[in-house]
N, C-alpha and C positions, 0 to 999 in steps of 0.2 A: 501421488496416492490416488486411489479410485475416487471419483467424484461422489459416487453414491455413499461411500464411507464418510467423506468429509462433510457432506450435507447433514448427516445425522449425528455427528460427533461434536462434542465441546472442543473447540479449537485449542484450548489451554490444556486439555487432557490427552490429546493425541500423542501417542508414543511414536515419534518419527522413525525409530529404529525397527518398528514392527513391520517386517517385510511382507506379511500376509495381505496388507492393504496397498502394496505398491502396484502400479500399473505394469503390465508386461513391457519389455523393452521396446517393442514395436509401437507402443502408445505413448512413449515419453515425448513430451512437447519440446520441440526445438525451434519453433517459428517457421513461417511459410517458406522463406528463402533456403534455410538449411534443410527443410523437408524436401524441397524440390531438388536440391543438390544431392541429397542422400538417395532420392529415388533414381537419379541418373547413375549414381554409383552402384546402386543395387542392380540396376538393369545390366550394367557392365560386369560386375563381380558376382552377382547372385545374392539373394536375400540372406543366406546363411553364412556368408563370408565372415571369418573371425574379426576382421577389421571393423565391419559394420556393427557387430555385437559390442565390440570394445568401445566404439564411439558412443553408442547409446548408453552403455554402462557408465562411462565417464560423465555423460550428461546428466544421467539420473543421480549419480553420486554428488555432482556439483550442486544440483537443486536441493538435495537433502542437506548438504553442508550449508547452503544458503539459508535454509529454514532454521537450522540449528543456530546459526549466527544471529539471525533476526530474533529468535526467541530468547537467546542469551542477553540481548541488549534491551529487551522489553520485559525482563523478569520482574520488575516492580509494578507492572501494570497488570494487576490481577484479573481484571475483566475488560472486555472491549468497551464497556460503558465509561471507561476512563476518558474517552474522547467524546462523550456526549455533549460537551460544551459546544461542539461544532454543529449541533442540530439548530435549525433556524430559530426555534423558540428560545433556546438558551443564548445563542450568539446575538440575536436581536435585542434581547434583555441584558446583554453584557454580563452574563453569568457564566464564568467568574468575571469580576471587574478587571482582573489582571491575569496575565498568562504565567505568572511566577510559578504557580504550582505545576503547571505543564512542564516548565523548564526544569523543575526539581525532579519530576518523574522521568523526564527524558533529557539527562544532562548532555547528551550529544548535540542538542539543539544550539547550545551556546557556541559551538564551533562553526555553525553555519548561518546563524541569525542572531543579531543583537537583541537582547530581551527588551530594552527600552524602545527600539524601533518597532518590534513586533507588538508591544503594548500600545504604542501610538497608533499603529494600523488597526489594531483590535478595537481601540476606542472610536477611531474615525469611521470604521466601517458601519458601526451601528447607527450612525447619523445619516446614512445614505437614504435619500427620500424614496428610492425605488425598491427598498426592501421592506419586508414584514415577516413576522414570525410564522405566518400561516403558509408560506411558500414551501414547496417541496425542497429537499436537501439540494438536489442538482440545480433547481432554478435559483434558489437563494445564493449559492456560491457562484454560479455563472454570472448573475447580476453583480454581486459584490466585487468580483474580479474585473468587471468591466467599468465600474464606477470611477469617476474622475472628480478631483477637487475643482475649486474655482479657477485655478491656473491651468487646468487641463491635464494634470498629472494623475496617473492611476493612484487610487487610495491604497490599494494592495498591489504593489509592484510584483510582477512575476519574474 
């Protein structure tokens, strides 16, 4: 979708099927390596070759389907502020005290991370001496992910 549209729209209200806001095929993002490869192919076959158009159509359709799948998995999260517990002020204050509600809202988490382990890490991270609630989001979590306990193990393993 066009960046100008996304910036001004409520992400939860965007109609992903509204083609009016799609970027043209020649602006579909496929990454630097694929873009370079496609440029070589365009030079050989010509910009308007049907295979090139088909490639970008499939890429755009894949991206649209990916967004649909993501939205379907987060349908219980009415607003992005559901993740506000990750702000430095909340995280440092251990608000919430447990990640249980997060796991309830995102049941897929239980398949990739044990709730008790996540809760332990959540509790331990707030005790890190190099953290405070006044830090920027990026600074706070960069420090948190680097912190180690007394035996030299990362408090939040990545």
